FIKOLNU-893704 format. One record per residue: residue number from 1; residue in three letters; x, y, z of N, C-alpha, C in turn. Coordinates in pm, whole numbers, padded with zeros to 5 digits. Atoms other than C-alpha are relative to their C-alpha. Example, Ala and Ser with C-alpha at 12.3 -4.5 7.8 and 13.67 -1.06 7.14 Angstrom:
BEGIN
num:residu:n_c1:n_c2:n_c3:ca_c1:ca_c2:ca_c3:c_c1:c_c2:c_c3
1:ALA:00089:-00119:00000:01230:-00450:00780:00090:00120:00000
2:SER:-00082:-00119:-00006:01367:-00106:00714:-00077:00109:00073
This chain:
BEGIN
num:residu:n_c1:n_c2:n_c3:ca_c1:ca_c2:ca_c3:c_c1:c_c2:c_c3
1:MET:00143:-00027:00011:01157:-01064:02174:-00030:00136:00063
2:LYS:00036:-00133:-00048:01034:-00704:02207:-00147:-00001:00041
3:LYS:00137:-00006:-00048:00721:-00657:02421:-00041:00146:00017
4:ILE:00050:-00138:-00003:00515:-00338:02385:-00141:-00002:00057
5:ASP:00133:-00010:-00060:00215:-00247:02601:-00090:00088:-00086
6:CYS:00097:-00076:00080:-00084:-00139:02391:-00134:-00007:00070
7:SER:00119:00000:-00084:-00362:-00047:02631:00002:-00125:00088
8:SER:00001:00119:-00085:-00464:-00374:02800:00054:-00123:-00071
9:CYS:-00050:00111:00083:-00292:-00588:02534:00152:00011:-00015
10:ILE:-00144:00003:00024:00070:-00694:02499:00026:-00037:-00147
11:VAL:-00043:00029:00137:00222:-00680:02150:00143:-00055:00008
12:GLU:-00133:00060:00000:00519:-00912:02102:00055:00003:-00143
13:VAL:-00063:-00014:00131:00755:-00838:01813:00122:-00090:-00005
14:GLY:-00112:00093:00010:00987:-01118:01708:-00047:-00136:-00048
15:ASN:00028:00136:00047:00998:-01489:01625:-00122:-00058:00072
16:LEU:00125:00049:-00059:00651:-01635:01682:00024:-00124:00087
17:GLU:-00026:00122:-00075:00795:-01965:01804:00064:00028:00136
18:LEU:-00064:-00036:-00126:00988:-01785:02080:-00085:00093:00085
19:SER:00090:-00090:-00071:00694:-01573:02187:-00082:-00077:00104
20:SER:00089:00067:-00096:00428:-01649:02450:-00116:-00070:-00069
21:PHE:00110:00063:00074:00197:-01778:02174:-00012:-00150:00031
22:PRO:00014:00144:-00032:00281:-02149:02231:-00053:-00024:00141
23:GLN:00047:00015:-00137:00222:-02107:02605:-00148:00031:00012
24:LEU:00142:-00031:00000:-00114:-01943:02547:-00082:-00117:-00052
25:LEU:00072:00111:00060:-00219:-02234:02328:-00006:-00121:00093
26:THR:-00008:00123:-00079:-00106:-02508:02567:-00043:00018:00145
27:GLU:00036:-00023:-00140:-00193:-02342:02900:-00131:00079:00010
28:THR:00118:-00085:-00016:-00438:-02049:02893:-00120:-00053:-00078
29:TYR:00109:00047:00085:-00643:-02193:02607:00012:-00150:-00029
30:LYS:-00021:00144:00017:-00559:-02559:02659:-00127:-00073:-00039
31:ASP:00126:00072:00022:-00921:-02671:02665:-00093:00070:-00099
32:ALA:00084:-00075:00094:-01055:-02413:02421:00012:-00056:-00141
33:ARG:-00008:00028:00144:-01146:-02493:02066:00053:00124:-00069
34:LYS:-00062:-00112:00070:-00951:-02278:01823:-00061:00014:-00139
35:VAL:00049:-00034:00134:-01084:-02104:01513:00103:00093:-00064
36:ILE:-00098:-00082:00070:-00828:-01967:01265:-00069:00067:-00119
37:VAL:00061:-00076:00108:-00956:-01691:01036:00109:00044:-00096
38:VAL:-00098:-00035:00104:-00761:-01651:00711:-00074:00054:-00122
39:ASP:00057:-00028:00131:-00817:-01511:00364:00069:-00089:-00102
40:GLU:-00054:00090:00103:-00727:-01670:00032:00152:00005:-00007
41:ASN:-00146:-00013:00007:-00371:-01535:00045:00069:-00068:00117
42:THR:-00067:00060:-00116:-00282:-01635:00399:-00030:-00149:00012
43:HIS:00028:00144:00006:-00451:-01971:00351:00108:-00071:-00081
44:ASP:-00097:00064:00089:-00205:-02045:00070:00144:00016:00047
45:PHE:-00141:-00030:-00028:00112:-01885:00209:00040:-00004:00148
46:CYS:-00035:-00011:-00142:00092:-01875:00591:-00058:-00109:00088
47:LEU:00071:00093:-00087:-00151:-02131:00729:00079:-00128:00025
48:GLU:-00074:00126:-00015:00064:-02440:00667:00109:00012:00107
49:TYR:-00104:-00023:-00102:00347:-02292:00875:-00062:-00006:00140
50:LEU:00062:-00007:-00132:00111:-02224:01166:-00043:-00140:00046
51:LEU:00048:00133:-00037:-00041:-02574:01161:00114:-00098:00022
52:THR:-00114:00092:-00011:00296:-02745:01122:00080:00025:00127
53:VAL:-00087:-00035:-00113:00486:-02559:01394:-00072:-00011:00134
54:PHE:00076:00002:-00125:00207:-02552:01652:-00103:-00113:-00004
55:PRO:00085:00120:00012:00058:-02905:01682:-00137:00015:00066
56:THR:00129:-00017:-00066:-00219:-02787:01915:-00105:00062:-00093
57:LEU:00094:-00060:00095:-00373:-02613:01612:-00045:-00096:-00110
58:GLU:00035:00095:00105:-00404:-02928:01403:-00149:-00026:-00010
59:GLU:00144:00026:-00002:-00765:-02970:01510:-00082:00128:-00009
60:ALA:00071:-00129:00006:-00854:-02602:01471:-00093:00005:-00120
61:GLU:00087:-00030:00113:-01146:-02498:01256:00061:00117:-00078
62:VAL:-00055:-00106:00085:-01027:-02286:00962:-00114:00065:-00077
63:ILE:00102:-00076:00072:-01255:-02015:00826:00067:00087:-00104
64:LEU:-00063:-00069:00113:-01165:-01878:00485:-00086:00118:-00044
65:LEU:00067:-00121:00047:-01260:-01519:00403:00043:00031:-00143
66:PRO:-00044:-00048:00131:-01262:-01387:00046:00091:00121:00018
67:ALA:-00098:-00109:-00015:-00966:-01151:00002:-00055:00130:-00059
68:GLY:00033:-00130:00058:-01010:-00779:-00057:-00094:00083:00083
69:GLU:00082:-00095:-00075:-01163:-00469:00101:-00146:-00007:-00040
70:GLU:00139:00004:00047:-01475:-00511:-00111:-00081:-00111:00067
71:ASN:00068:00110:-00070:-01556:-00826:00090:-00010:00023:00150
72:LYS:00006:-00031:-00145:-01532:-00655:00431:-00139:00054:00033
73:VAL:00141:-00042:-00007:-01911:-00648:00459:-00078:-00095:00091
74:MET:00082:00076:-00092:-02189:-00775:00684:-00042:-00135:-00057
75:GLU:00044:00127:00060:-02299:-01043:00436:00101:-00111:00026
76:VAL:-00104:00099:-00026:-01966:-01222:00474:00006:-00034:00148
77:CYS:00000:00023:-00145:-01977:-01177:00851:-00111:-00096:00041
78:PHE:00112:00089:-00032:-02318:-01346:00867:00036:-00146:-00032
79:GLN:-00040:00136:00037:-02176:-01649:00685:00095:-00059:00103
80:VAL:-00096:00047:-00100:-01890:-01674:00936:-00071:-00027:00133
81:LEU:00074:00018:-00125:-02124:-01630:01234:-00082:-00129:-00003
82:GLU:00076:00125:00014:-02343:-01911:01103:00092:-00121:00011
83:ALA:-00096:00110:-00008:-02034:-02131:01064:00043:-00024:00145
84:LEU:-00038:00014:-00140:-01928:-02061:01424:-00110:-00071:00079
85:SER:00112:00064:-00068:-02274:-02161:01541:-00009:-00148:-00035
86:GLU:00004:00140:00044:-02268:-02481:01334:00113:-00082:00063
87:TYR:-00113:00070:-00062:-01926:-02567:01479:-00020:-00017:00151
88:GLY:00023:00009:-00144:-02068:-02526:01830:00102:00077:00082
89:ILE:-00098:-00082:-00072:-01817:-02259:01929:-00068:00069:00118
90:VAL:00055:-00059:-00122:-01872:-02133:02284:00087:00117:00045
91:ARG:-00066:-00125:-00040:-01765:-01819:02471:00141:-00021:00055
92:SER:-00135:00026:-00053:-01458:-01985:02623:00097:-00044:-00108
93:ASP:-00088:00039:00111:-01317:-02071:02279:00080:00120:-00050
94:LEU:-00098:-00100:00042:-01054:-01873:02088:-00002:00020:-00151
95:VAL:-00015:-00035:00141:-01043:-01692:01753:00142:00051:-00022
96:ILE:-00133:-00045:00039:-00701:-01648:01590:-00010:00055:-00141
97:THR:00000:-00056:00135:-00676:-01410:01295:00142:-00008:-00056
98:LEU:-00128:00013:00068:-00396:-01477:01048:-00014:00069:-00135
99:GLY:00018:-00072:00126:-00386:-01209:00780:00031:00146:00014
100:GLY:-00024:-00143:00004:-00366:-00845:00687:-00110:00078:00068
101:GLY:00093:-00089:-00067:-00582:-00551:00784:-00145:-00044:-00010
102:VAL:00139:00042:00018:-00908:-00686:00641:-00032:-00118:00092
103:VAL:00021:00117:-00086:-00869:-01017:00828:-00005:00040:00146
104:SER:00001:-00048:-00140:-00784:-00840:01156:-00129:00074:00031
105:ASP:00122:-00079:-00022:-01075:-00597:01120:-00124:-00089:00008
106:MET:00120:00085:00006:-01333:-00861:01024:00003:-00107:00108
107:GLY:-00009:00107:-00100:-01206:-01140:01245:-00023:00054:00140
108:GLY:00021:-00062:-00130:-01192:-00908:01544:-00144:00040:00022
109:PHE:00141:-00039:-00010:-01542:-00776:01471:-00087:-00121:00028
110:ILE:00079:00122:-00017:-01687:-01126:01442:00020:-00055:00141
111:ALA:-00028:00049:-00136:-01514:-01234:01765:-00070:00087:00105
112:SER:00056:-00092:-00101:-01651:-00926:01944:-00151:-00012:00014
113:ILE:00147:00003:-00006:-02018:-00988:01860:-00057:-00140:00016
114:TYR:00053:00137:-00011:-02050:-01368:01855:-00016:-00035:00148
115:LYS:00031:00033:-00140:-02218:-01469:02183:00053:00105:00098
116:ARG:-00042:-00118:-00076:-02129:-01121:02313:00151:00002:00029
117:GLY:-00144:-00019:-00009:-01759:-01173:02272:00082:-00124:00027
118:LEU:-00099:00106:-00017:-01490:-01437:02220:00138:00064:00013
119:ASP:-00139:-00043:00000:-01124:-01397:02303:00059:-00017:-00139
120:CYS:-00068:00014:00129:-00909:-01336:01998:00146:00037:00013
121:ILE:-00142:-00029:00013:-00542:-01326:01911:00026:00038:-00145
122:HIS:-00032:-00042:00136:-00410:-01139:01609:00144:-00039:-00034
123:ILE:-00132:00023:00057:-00117:-01263:01402:00000:00069:-00137
124:PRO:00005:-00073:00128:-00086:-00994:01132:00110:-00046:-00095
125:THR:-00095:00049:00100:00087:-01094:00810:00039:00106:-00103
126:SER:-00036:-00109:00091:00103:-00758:00626:00059:00114:00083
127:LEU:-00055:-00115:-00070:00290:-00441:00715:-00112:00087:00055
128:LEU:00115:-00079:-00047:-00044:-00258:00740:-00060:-00062:00126
129:GLY:00054:00067:-00117:-00174:-00518:00982:00091:00013:00121
130:MET:-00095:00000:-00111:00142:-00516:01191:00012:00135:00070
131:VAL:-00021:-00132:-00061:00170:-00141:01245:-00129:00074:00029
132:ASP:00123:-00077:-00014:-00197:-00046:01241:-00122:-00086:00033
133:ALA:00133:00060:-00012:-00500:-00272:01191:-00012:-00095:00119
134:ALA:00009:00098:-00108:-00416:-00540:01450:00017:00063:00137
135:LEU:-00030:-00067:-00126:-00333:-00283:01718:-00115:00089:00046
136:GLY:00088:-00103:-00055:-00560:-00088:01948:-00142:-00040:00027
137:GLY:00132:00047:-00036:-00876:-00296:01968:-00115:00050:-00084
138:LYS:00109:-00039:00090:-01073:-00130:01688:-00031:-00114:-00096
139:THR:00042:00096:00102:-01273:-00370:01474:-00094:00073:-00095
140:GLY:00091:-00072:00088:-01481:-00280:01173:-00024:-00069:-00132
141:ILE:00033:00039:00136:-01656:-00360:00849:-00060:00122:-00070
142:ASP:00048:-00114:00079:-01768:-00131:00568:-00152:-00008:-00019
143:LEU:00143:-00010:00029:-02122:-00013:00498:-00012:00077:-00130
144:GLY:-00002:-00064:00131:-02150:00054:00127:00138:00060:-00026
145:SER:-00127:-00069:00025:-01882:00312:00044:00061:00061:00125
146:TYR:-00050:-00058:-00124:-01836:00410:00409:00092:-00099:00071
147:LYS:-00102:00085:-00060:-01517:00268:00559:-00025:-00020:00149
148:ASN:00005:00035:-00142:-01542:00085:00894:-00116:00069:00074
149:GLN:00115:-00071:-00058:-01886:00235:00958:-00067:-00082:00111
150:ILE:00054:00089:-00103:-01987:-00067:01168:00118:-00064:00072
151:GLY:-00114:00059:-00070:-01752:-00179:01442:-00014:00008:00150
152:THR:-00003:00004:-00146:-01663:-00227:01807:00141:00028:00048
153:PHE:-00130:00005:-00067:-01380:-00177:02051:00008:-00136:00068
154:HIS:-00014:00135:-00055:-01260:-00529:02137:00148:-00036:00001
155:ASN:-00143:00024:-00006:-00905:-00570:02259:00033:-00148:-00016
156:PRO:-00046:00139:00006:-00731:-00888:02151:00074:-00036:00128
157:LYS:-00077:00044:-00116:-00568:-01097:02423:00149:00018:-00023
158:ALA:-00140:-00023:00034:-00237:-01061:02241:00011:00024:-00150
159:VAL:-00034:-00018:00142:-00084:-00952:01910:00144:-00046:-00018
160:PHE:-00134:00052:00025:00216:-01135:01768:00047:00044:-00138
161:VAL:-00052:-00057:00123:00422:-00956:01504:00132:-00070:-00035
162:ASP:-00118:00074:00045:00668:-01181:01320:00026:00040:-00145
163:GLN:-00024:-00056:00133:00831:-01019:01018:00026:-00105:-00107
164:ARG:-00017:00104:00101:00886:-01355:00847:-00116:00001:-00100
165:PHE:00117:00001:00087:00534:-01316:00707:00007:00106:-00109
166:LEU:-00012:-00107:00099:00645:-01008:00513:00082:-00043:-00123
167:ALA:-00094:00041:00105:00885:-01208:00293:-00065:-00009:-00138
168:SER:00065:00018:00131:00630:-01281:00020:-00098:00111:-00032
169:LEU:00096:-00108:00019:00444:-00952:00044:00026:00076:-00130
170:PRO:-00019:-00078:00123:00388:-00780:-00295:00037:00145:00032
171:GLU:-00045:-00138:-00020:00537:-00431:-00337:-00118:00092:00032
172:GLU:00117:-00086:-00024:00189:-00274:-00346:-00045:-00010:00146
173:GLU:00039:00018:-00140:00112:-00422:-00004:00101:00062:00095
174:TRP:-00103:-00070:-00078:00445:-00297:00132:-00032:00149:00006
175:LYS:00025:-00144:00006:00362:00053:00017:-00125:00038:00077
176:SER:00124:-00029:-00072:00011:00036:00160:00028:00010:00150
177:GLY:-00033:-00006:-00142:00146:-00042:00505:00095:00112:00034
178:PHE:-00101:-00104:-00026:00431:00204:00472:-00064:00138:00015
179:ALA:00069:-00128:-00017:00182:00490:00442:-00036:00022:00147
180:GLU:00032:-00013:-00142:00074:00419:00800:00126:00021:00083
181:VAL:-00129:-00024:-00066:00439:00404:00908:00037:00148:-00011
182:LEU:-00029:-00142:00020:00491:00749:00757:-00093:00087:00083
183:LYS:00097:-00077:-00078:00174:00874:00925:00040:00005:00147
184:HIS:-00039:00003:-00141:00291:00762:01268:00117:00094:00026
185:ALA:-00114:-00090:-00017:00618:00948:01221:-00043:00146:-00013
186:LEU:00046:-00138:00022:00441:01260:01089:-00071:00057:00121
187:ILE:00082:-00053:-00110:00210:01288:01387:00073:-00001:00135
188:ALA:-00056:00019:-00134:00452:01194:01665:00152:-00001:00011
189:ASP:-00144:00020:-00015:00823:01163:01579:00074:00055:-00123
190:LYS:-00069:-00063:00112:01007:01406:01351:00131:-00070:-00033
191:GLN:-00128:00069:00023:01336:01222:01397:-00020:-00127:-00080
192:GLU:00028:00122:00074:01182:00898:01274:-00042:00034:-00143
193:TRP:00037:-00046:00134:01025:01081:00977:00125:00029:-00082
194:GLU:-00122:-00035:00072:01365:01219:00879:00083:-00123:-00033
195:ARG:-00073:00124:00026:01525:00875:00912:-00065:-00078:-00114
196:LEU:00071:00076:00103:01258:00714:00695:00019:00060:-00138
197:ILE:-00006:-00062:00134:01270:00967:00413:00143:00012:-00050
198:ALA:-00141:-00008:00042:01651:00974:00410:00053:-00135:-00046
199:SER:-00048:00134:00032:01683:00598:00368:-00030:-00038:-00144
200:LYS:00026:00054:00132:01720:00436:00029:-00089:-00123:00014
201:GLN:00099:00107:-00011:01455:00178:-00052:00063:-00135:00032
202:ASN:-00062:00129:-00027:01695:-00118:-00053:00049:-00009:00145
203:GLU:-00040:-00002:-00141:01818:-00009:00291:-00122:-00007:00090
204:LEU:00120:-00011:-00081:01469:00061:00420:-00064:-00136:00024
205:PHE:00068:00128:-00010:01345:-00290:00355:00095:-00115:00030
206:SER:-00088:00105:-00051:01647:-00480:00489:-00060:-00055:00128
207:ASP:00056:00063:-00120:01570:-00719:00776:00018:00087:00124
208:GLU:-00030:-00082:-00118:01736:-00493:01032:-00086:00126:00002
209:SER:00079:-00122:00007:01558:-00182:00911:-00149:-00028:00021
210:VAL:00140:00036:-00018:01220:-00356:00893:-00031:-00023:00148
211:SER:00017:00022:-00143:01264:-00468:01253:-00011:00132:00075
212:GLN:00003:-00131:-00064:01335:-00109:01355:-00129:00074:-00033
213:ILE:00125:-00063:00042:01038:00021:01154:-00117:-00054:00081
214:LEU:00110:00063:-00073:00804:-00229:01319:-00004:00046:00146
215:GLU:-00005:-00034:-00142:00918:-00159:01673:-00035:00146:00023
216:LYS:00024:-00143:-00019:00913:00219:01631:-00146:00037:-00029
217:SER:00135:-00036:00039:00579:00241:01452:-00103:-00058:00097
218:ILE:00089:00063:-00097:00408:-00004:01687:00004:00075:00132
219:ALA:-00014:-00073:-00126:00545:00187:01986:-00075:00132:-00004
220:ILE:00071:-00128:00012:00405:00518:01857:-00149:-00021:00014
221:LYS:00145:00022:-00008:00055:00381:01802:-00040:-00051:00138
222:SER:00034:00058:-00129:00061:00182:02126:-00003:00104:00110
223:GLN:-00002:-00104:-00102:00152:00485:02334:-00126:00086:-00008
224:VAL:00120:-00082:00018:-00133:00689:02187:-00124:-00077:00047
225:VAL:00117:00082:-00036:-00384:00404:02231:-00007:-00020:00150
226:THR:-00002:00022:-00145:-00275:00340:02589:-00049:00124:00075
227:GLU:00044:-00124:-00062:-00335:00706:02676:-00149:00024:-00020
228:ASP:00140:-00030:00035:-00680:00711:02511:-00063:-00120:-00071
229:PRO:00047:00124:00064:-00822:00360:02449:-00128:00016:-00081
230:GLN:00131:-00010:00063:-01174:00472:02348:-00012:00116:-00099
231:GLU:-00002:-00109:00097:-01073:00759:02117:-00088:00118:00043
232:ASN:00072:-00117:-00049:-01220:01033:02334:00079:00129:-00020
233:GLY:-00083:-00118:00014:-00929:01268:02272:00121:-00028:-00087
234:LYS:-00126:00004:00073:-00566:01219:02175:00007:-00109:-00106
235:ARG:-00007:00108:00099:-00619:00889:01992:-00047:00046:-00138
236:LYS:00050:-00051:00129:-00792:01092:01721:00114:00042:-00093
237:VAL:-00111:-00038:00088:-00448:01199:01594:00035:-00112:-00097
238:LEU:-00028:00113:00089:-00418:00849:01445:-00085:00004:-00126
239:ASN:00086:-00015:00117:-00690:00958:01202:00055:00100:-00101
240:PHE:-00055:-00096:00097:-00463:01209:01028:00006:-00065:-00139
241:GLY:00004:00051:00137:-00516:01164:00654:-00117:-00091:-00031
242:HIS:00101:00103:00020:-00806:00927:00708:-00138:00053:-00038
243:THR:00133:-00051:00037:-01112:01152:00673:-00009:00017:-00151
244:ILE:-00001:-00016:00146:-01026:01258:00318:00045:-00129:-00067
245:GLY:-00049:00125:00057:-00835:00934:00253:-00107:-00107:-00010
246:HIS:00108:00099:00004:-01132:00714:00343:-00106:00037:-00104
247:ALA:00096:-00041:00103:-01359:00921:00118:00052:-00034:-00140
248:ILE:-00061:00038:00128:-01117:00869:-00172:-00010:-00152:-00019
249:GLU:00006:00147:00007:-01101:00497:-00093:-00142:-00047:-00028
250:GLY:00139:00038:00021:-01480:00472:-00073:-00048:00028:-00142
251:TYR:00041:-00038:00136:-01525:00652:-00405:00055:-00097:-00103
252:TYR:-00065:00087:00100:-01282:00424:-00589:-00018:-00148:00029
253:LEU:00012:00140:-00039:-01384:00102:-00416:-00050:-00087:-00114
254:GLU:00056:00079:00109:-01591:-00017:-00711:00045:00050:-00137
255:LEU:-00037:-00057:00130:-01456:00211:-00985:00139:-00046:-00047
256:ASN:-00139:00031:00038:-01080:00159:-00987:00080:-00009:00130
257:ARG:-00042:00016:-00138:-00964:00019:-00658:00143:00046:00025
258:LEU:-00131:-00041:-00049:-00675:00191:-00482:00023:-00066:00135
259:SER:-00028:00060:-00130:-00498:00039:-00183:-00034:00099:00111
260:HIS:00029:-00085:-00116:-00585:00168:00163:00112:00100:00022
261:GLY:-00113:-00089:-00026:-00236:00309:00209:00015:00109:-00103
262:ASN:-00007:-00100:00106:-00240:00485:-00126:-00100:00112:00027
263:CYS:00104:-00100:-00028:-00566:00658:-00032:00035:00084:00123
264:ILE:-00037:-00075:-00120:-00437:00755:00312:00114:00096:-00030
265:ALA:-00108:-00091:00041:-00122:00902:00156:-00057:00123:-00070
266:LEU:00065:-00113:00067:-00340:01116:-00071:-00076:00086:00101
267:GLY:00069:-00073:-00105:-00551:01209:00230:00094:00083:00085
268:MET:-00097:-00076:-00079:-00240:01318:00417:00047:00125:-00074
269:ILE:-00033:-00120:00076:-00144:01554:00134:-00111:00103:00015
270:ALA:00114:-00092:-00005:-00493:01705:00134:-00016:00062:00139
271:GLU:00019:-00052:-00135:-00512:01738:00512:00121:00082:00046
272:ALA:-00116:-00086:-00026:-00158:01876:00532:-00020:00137:-00064
273:PHE:00032:-00128:00066:-00270:02141:00282:-00095:00083:00086
274:LEU:00094:-00073:-00084:-00564:02235:00504:00068:00048:00128
275:SER:-00078:-00042:-00117:-00326:02246:00801:00076:00128:-00032
276:ASN:-00074:-00118:00044:-00120:02497:00606:-00094:00119:-00020
277:GLN:00096:-00108:00026:-00424:02699:00499:-00056:00060:00129
278:LYS:00055:-00046:-00127:-00549:02721:00857:00108:00053:00094
279:GLY:-00106:-00067:-00074:-00210:02839:00978:00077:-00083:00099
280:THR:-00076:00082:-00096:-00068:02541:01167:00130:-00053:-00060
281:LEU:-00118:00062:00063:00178:02380:00920:00063:00098:-00096
282:ASN:-00064:-00095:00091:00439:02592:00744:00013:-00059:-00140
283:THR:-00002:00040:00141:00472:02580:00365:00117:-00092:-00031
284:GLU:-00117:00086:00024:00819:02426:00369:-00029:-00145:00039
285:GLU:00030:00136:-00044:00698:02126:00567:-00114:-00060:-00081
286:LEU:00104:00049:00090:00384:02098:00354:00062:-00055:-00128
287:ASN:-00064:00043:00124:00602:02076:00044:00079:-00129:00020
288:GLU:-00075:00123:-00031:00813:01808:00211:-00094:-00120:00005
289:VAL:00098:00108:-00005:00506:01596:00285:-00047:-00036:-00140
290:VAL:00046:00024:00137:00383:01636:-00072:00106:-00075:-00080
291:GLN:-00108:00061:00077:00721:01543:-00219:00016:-00148:00035
292:VAL:-00017:00140:-00043:00750:01223:-00014:-00115:-00086:-00047
293:MET:00117:00081:00038:00395:01102:-00078:-00011:-00015:-00151
294:ARG:00012:00003:00146:00399:01190:-00446:00100:-00098:-00062
295:ALA:-00102:00091:00053:00717:00987:-00500:-00039:-00147:00017
296:LEU:00034:00138:-00031:00556:00673:-00358:-00139:-00042:-00046
297:TYR:00141:00036:00019:00183:00691:-00428:-00061:00079:-00114
298:PRO:00063:-00070:00112:-00004:00771:-00751:-00134:00062:00039
299:CYS:00130:-00064:-00017:-00312:00990:-00777:-00082:-00021:-00127
300:PRO:00082:00022:00121:-00600:00905:-01017:-00017:00129:-00080
301:GLU:00014:-00117:00086:-00622:01138:-01313:-00144:00055:00001
302:ASP:00140:-00046:-00001:-01002:01154:-01276:-00047:00037:00141
303:LEU:00033:-00029:-00140:-00988:01251:-00907:-00112:00104:00014
304:LEU:00092:-00112:-00020:-01184:01574:-00950:-00142:-00031:-00045
305:THR:00137:00038:00037:-01481:01396:-01108:-00078:-00051:00120
306:GLY:00067:00057:-00117:-01556:01254:-00765:-00012:00094:00117
307:VAL:00000:-00095:-00113:-01541:01573:-00556:-00133:00001:00075
308:SER:00130:-00010:-00068:-01914:01591:-00485:-00032:-00128:00077
309:VAL:00025:00127:-00069:-01940:01221:-00399:00088:-00012:00124
310:MET:-00091:00008:-00114:-01633:01235:-00174:-00043:00094:00112
311:THR:00047:-00095:-00101:-01772:01541:00002:-00116:-00058:00079
312:GLU:00113:00062:-00068:-02094:01356:00078:00045:-00114:00090
313:LEU:-00053:00108:-00084:-01897:01056:00205:00060:00055:00129
314:MET:-00061:-00061:-00119:-01705:01284:00441:-00104:00052:00097
315:LYS:00105:-00053:-00088:-02027:01433:00575:-00058:-00107:00092
316:ASN:00051:00110:-00083:-02118:01090:00713:00114:-00080:00061
317:ASP:-00115:00067:-00061:-01772:01006:00843:-00029:-00024:00149
318:LYS:00033:00037:-00138:-01793:00829:01181:00067:00089:00104
319:LYS:-00072:-00085:-00096:-01556:01083:01342:-00064:00138:00015
320:ASN:00064:-00132:-00005:-01788:01381:01284:-00083:00019:00127
321:ASP:00097:-00028:-00106:-02010:01552:01540:-00113:00084:-00058
322:GLN:00118:-00073:00048:-02326:01765:01521:00036:00124:-00081
323:LEU:-00039:-00124:00068:-02130:02065:01392:00055:-00024:-00140
324:GLY:-00050:00026:00135:-01984:01891:01089:00120:-00090:-00005
325:VAL:-00114:00088:00028:-01671:01727:00950:00120:00042:00085
326:ARG:-00116:-00025:-00086:-01379:01698:01191:00122:-00074:-00055
327:ILE:-00122:00065:00045:-01020:01630:01084:00116:00039:00092
328:CYS:-00123:-00033:-00072:-00667:01639:01223:00084:00097:-00084
329:PHE:-00098:-00087:00065:-00413:01909:01141:00140:-00036:00050
330:LEU:-00140:00002:-00043:-00037:01876:01142:00034:00140:00050
331:ASP:-00048:-00129:-00051:00097:02153:01365:00141:00027:-00051
332:ARG:-00132:00004:00061:00443:02068:01242:00033:-00147:-00018
333:ILE:-00036:00141:00014:00615:01748:01135:00041:-00054:00137
334:GLY:-00024:00059:-00131:00609:01531:01447:-00102:00039:00104
335:GLU:00105:-00041:-00093:00309:01702:01610:-00132:00017:-00074
336:CYS:00131:00000:00064:-00062:01676:01540:-00106:00041:00101
337:SER:00113:-00035:-00085:-00386:01820:01678:-00128:-00049:-00068
338:TRP:00121:00065:00050:-00743:01703:01636:-00124:00086:00023
339:ASN:00132:-00063:-00016:-01111:01802:01617:-00013:00135:-00071
340:HIS:00014:-00123:00077:-01065:02079:01359:-00120:-00012:-00095
341:LEU:00122:-00001:00081:-01390:02169:01183:00030:00055:-00140
342:ILE:-00014:-00047:00138:-01391:02200:00803:-00137:-00006:-00068
343:ASP:00127:-00001:00074:-01667:02270:00550:00021:-00048:-00143
344:GLY:-00005:00047:00138:-01749:02178:00192:00098:00074:-00086
345:ASN:-00096:-00079:00078:-01541:02460:00050:00143:-00042:00032
346:ASP:-00133:00049:-00038:-01237:02339:00247:00031:-00132:-00070
347:ILE:-00020:00131:00064:-01285:01988:00111:00029:00017:-00148
348:LYS:-00020:-00024:00143:-01312:02114:-00246:00139:00057:-00026
349:MET:-00134:-00059:00015:-00997:02327:-00206:00108:-00105:00019
350:ALA:-00101:00101:-00030:-00805:02035:-00056:00013:-00101:-00113
351:LEU:-00004:00096:00110:-00900:01795:-00336:00057:00064:-00127
352:ASN:-00060:-00071:00114:-00815:02056:-00599:00151:00014:00017
353:TYR:-00144:-00010:-00027:-00477:02111:-00434:00068:-00134:-00024
354:LEU:-00056:00134:00018:-00416:01737:-00428:00019:-00032:-00148
355:TYR:-00010:00024:00144:-00488:01709:-00800:00112:00084:-00063
356:GLN:-00102:-00089:00056:-00270:02009:-00881:00142:-00041:00041
357:ALA:-00132:00046:-00045:00016:01863:-00676:00058:-00107:-00091
358:TYR:-00044:00106:00090:00031:01578:-00928:-00001:00043:-00146
359:TYR:00026:-00021:00141:-00092:01725:-01254:00012:00142:-00052
360:LYS:-00015:-00135:00055:-00025:02098:-01278:00119:00003:-00094
361:ASN:-00106:-00008:00101:00190:02190:-01576:00119:00079:00053
């Protein structure tokens, strides 16, 4: 069992049955009522295992969320909050999230605001959840096309990462999470980036390699979060690719949905381009980033029809300040800086470059 400190939370990577999870259930939360938050996928594929192996959860209330980013909205949260009230859940009770990034984000948000805060434990079941969404205490829901515009900082009491849940993960979900794995390497560990891009896919997703990916990626994010829990400075590097990526995701949310990871990969190409244009990232490394992302993640052919809408979405990004849109730049592969100011012309150039990277003759 690998234990990693992530701010005030311990992340345990390994077999869930051998972790401290059973002890938490039978000792720390012995008298607490348990609420398990799942979506339609984890209800069908993961919940039975949890209820069978951990008898103390047999009496838990199960709350089923509709699957998909489009359901990560306040209306669904209100329904869950009303259910918690009807169940008579009190502040000493426990919320357990069992699912991917949407479940972690929503379940954590609901736990953070119900009666001014319930304890929660995250058991992520997707690669995205394991290396990103369940870590660091950020919770969030979307507001229209704006990603995670409403949210809180609410550290879980623990996060348990068991790769058994990845066994039935569709390829698209693997790729979505892998974009965040690549991001962590790009911003903090050149050696890990080189290892990842040199590996063949069948080698990359072997049990041994997945274990190494999880431990390394979780360690990178956890170190950054521990240094800056409230995102006042260095933690902002974790947003590399996300300002433009979230705008792309918001634009396509109702038109032709792209996965979160796909959008972040496209955002990383665009923001790497701006890094190069502003003189931080050399052209050779920019081309390397483009080559890797392009091989794994598609770009919509109608991308440029949404430039004006995406620009407006970026203008209201939650990471901005009074002066305008702020993004991260790669200084080189393995190093990242933050709080760089860009304008509408920069955004247009970056989106044009992104399109040309896929579709120029």
